[in-house]
C-alpha positions in Angstrom: 92.6 92.9 92.4 93.7 89.6 94.3 90.3 88.6 95.1 89.2 88.6 91.3 92.4 86.3 89.9 91.6 84.0 93.3 87.9 84.0 92.7 88.9 83.1 88.4 91.6 80.6 89.8 88.7 78.8 91.7 86.2 78.7 88.8 88.7 77.4 86.7 89.4 74.5 89.5 86.0 74.0 89.6 85.3 73.4 86.0 88.7 71.1 85.8 86.9 68.8 89.0 83.6 68.3 86.7 85.2 67.1 84.0 87.8 64.8 85.9 84.6 63.5 88.5 82.7 62.0 85.1 83.1 58.2 85.2 86.5 57.3 83.2 85.7 53.9 80.7 87.5 50.8 82.2 89.6 49.8 79.4 91.3 46.4 78.9 92.6 44.6 76.3 90.2 43.7 73.3 87.8 40.8 74.0 85.7 38.4 71.8 83.0 40.0 69.9 79.3 39.2 70.2 77.7 37.3 67.3 74.3 37.5 66.4 72.2 34.4 66.4 70.4 33.4 62.9 67.3 34.1 64.5 68.2 37.8 65.2 66.8 40.5 63.1 69.1 43.4 61.7 68.5 46.9 62.7 71.0 49.6 60.5 72.3 52.7 61.9 70.4 55.3 61.1 73.7 58.0 60.5 71.8 61.0 60.2 70.5 60.6 63.4 73.3 59.3 65.4 76.1 61.2 67.0 79.5 61.0 69.1 79.7 64.3 71.2 83.6 65.0 72.6 84.9 67.2 74.6 88.9 67.6 75.3 90.2 70.3 78.0 93.2 71.5 79.4 94.3 70.6 82.9 94.3 74.5 83.8 91.3 76.2 82.0 90.0 75.8 78.4 88.3 73.4 76.8 86.8 72.6 72.9 84.0 70.3 72.0 82.4 68.9 69.0 81.0 66.0 66.9 82.0 63.0 65.1 79.6 61.1 62.8 79.1 57.2 62.3 79.3 56.5 58.6 77.7 52.9 58.9 76.8 50.4 61.4 74.0 47.7 62.7 72.7 46.3 65.5 71.3 42.5 65.9 68.1 42.2 68.2 66.4 38.7 69.1 63.6 38.8 71.4 63.9 42.5 72.4 67.3 42.0 73.5 70.4 43.6 71.8 72.9 40.4 70.9 75.7 42.5 68.8 76.3 45.0 67.1 79.2 47.1 64.8 79.5 51.0 64.4 82.0 52.4 61.9 83.0 56.2 63.0 84.2 58.5 60.4 87.5 60.0 61.8 87.3 62.8 58.9 83.8 64.2 60.2 85.2 65.5 63.5 84.1 69.1 64.0 84.3 71.6 66.6 81.4 73.3 67.7 82.8 76.2 70.1 84.6 78.2 67.8 82.7 80.8 65.5 86.1 82.0 63.6 85.9 80.3 60.3 89.7 80.4 60.5 90.2 79.3 63.7 87.7 76.5 63.7 89.4 75.1 60.5 92.8 75.3 61.7 91.8 73.1 64.7 89.6 70.6 63.0 92.8 70.3 60.6 94.9 69.8 63.6 92.8 66.9 65.1 92.7 65.5 61.4 96.5 65.7 61.1 96.1 67.9 58.2 100.0 68.9 57.6 103.1 66.7 58.0 104.2 68.5 61.0 100.3 67.9 62.9 100.2 64.4 60.8 100.4 62.3 64.3 99.5 64.8 67.1 96.0 63.5 67.5 94.1 61.2 65.1 96.1 60.9 61.6 92.8 60.6 59.4 94.8 60.3 56.0 96.1 56.9 57.8 93.1 56.2 59.7 89.9 57.5 58.3 87.8 54.8 60.6 86.9 54.1 63.8 85.0 51.1 64.7 83.1 50.2 68.0 81.9 46.4 68.0 79.8 45.3 71.2 81.2 42.6 73.1 78.3 42.3 75.9 75.4 44.0 76.9 74.1 43.9 80.5 71.7 46.1 82.7 72.8 49.3 82.3 75.9 48.7 80.5 77.6 48.3 77.0 81.0 47.0 77.0 82.6 46.5 73.3 86.5 46.7 71.5 86.7 50.4 70.1 89.5 50.7 67.7 91.1 54.1 66.9 94.3 55.0 65.1 94.8 51.2 64.5 94.5 50.3 68.3 91.9 48.2 70.0 90.6 48.1 73.5 87.8 46.8 75.6 85.7 49.4 76.9 82.5 49.3 79.3 80.7 52.5 79.9 76.8 53.4 81.4 74.4 52.9 78.6 70.3 52.9 78.2 69.4 50.6 75.3 65.8 50.9 74.3 64.0 48.6 71.7 60.6 48.8 69.7 59.2 46.9 67.1 61.0 49.6 64.7 63.6 50.8 66.1 66.7 50.3 68.6 68.4 53.4 70.3 71.8 53.3 72.6 72.1 56.4 74.6 75.2 56.8 76.8 75.6 59.8 79.0 78.9 61.7 79.1 82.0 59.4 79.9 85.8 59.6 79.7 88.1 57.7 77.8 92.3 58.0 78.4 93.4 59.0 74.9 96.6 58.2 75.6 95.8 54.7 75.1 95.0 54.6 71.6 98.1 56.3 70.6 96.6 60.0 70.7 99.6 61.5 73.0 99.9 65.3 71.7 100.5 67.5 75.0 99.6 64.9 77.3 99.7 65.0 81.1 103.1 63.0 80.8 104.9 65.8 79.2 107.6 67.5 81.0 108.7 69.7 78.0 105.2 71.4 77.4 104.3 74.5 79.6 101.8 73.6 82.2 98.9 75.7 80.8 99.2 74.2 77.2 99.1 70.4 78.5 95.6 68.4 77.4 94.2 66.4 80.1 94.8 62.8 78.9 90.4 62.5 79.5 88.2 62.9 76.2 84.6 63.2 77.3 82.3 61.1 75.5 78.4 61.0 75.0 76.9 58.7 72.5 73.7 58.4 70.8 72.8 55.6 68.1 69.6 55.1 66.5 69.1 52.1 64.1 65.7 51.2 62.5 64.9 47.5 60.5 
């Protein structure tokens, strides 16, 4: 029995380490948003093919994952290079993908959105903040930098991404990276809490994976 328990602890530790090892996006104060030149061509975001994937984990063990949709956006391109871009995030589209039970799935999605007065500000409080936004401030070799706004708080973040531009389409693909949710006021059961049982503490890091497709 001791050997089995020890094995489970090791597995949980490895899972936590794997999540922790993902790069956490550098976050700083908002910067000036990039502006497109007059010659730039506008590509409109295809919301059906663009998605934000998220994963949240407890510090001991256990996690949930899901998606968030974009409601609109556009990318400006000149001579095959992305100059600017703005993406609007539909926070009411938050879904949980790893729970099959409809009641439990609905409860967690409601909690993330702040469906009740008690839960309202635990996570994203979508009745007050129904939209988020990401505005590009710069694009460099292998990286995108931009202002991310959630819950009315704007921070500039930088993360690795692959940008592909063709005559008809722009694709922005970012491998999984972490953001520190507490910087945007998402503080529920965070790592600094001292009045919450350790196995209920949720990591400050939210794992994000982003795919955006835009067409003329």
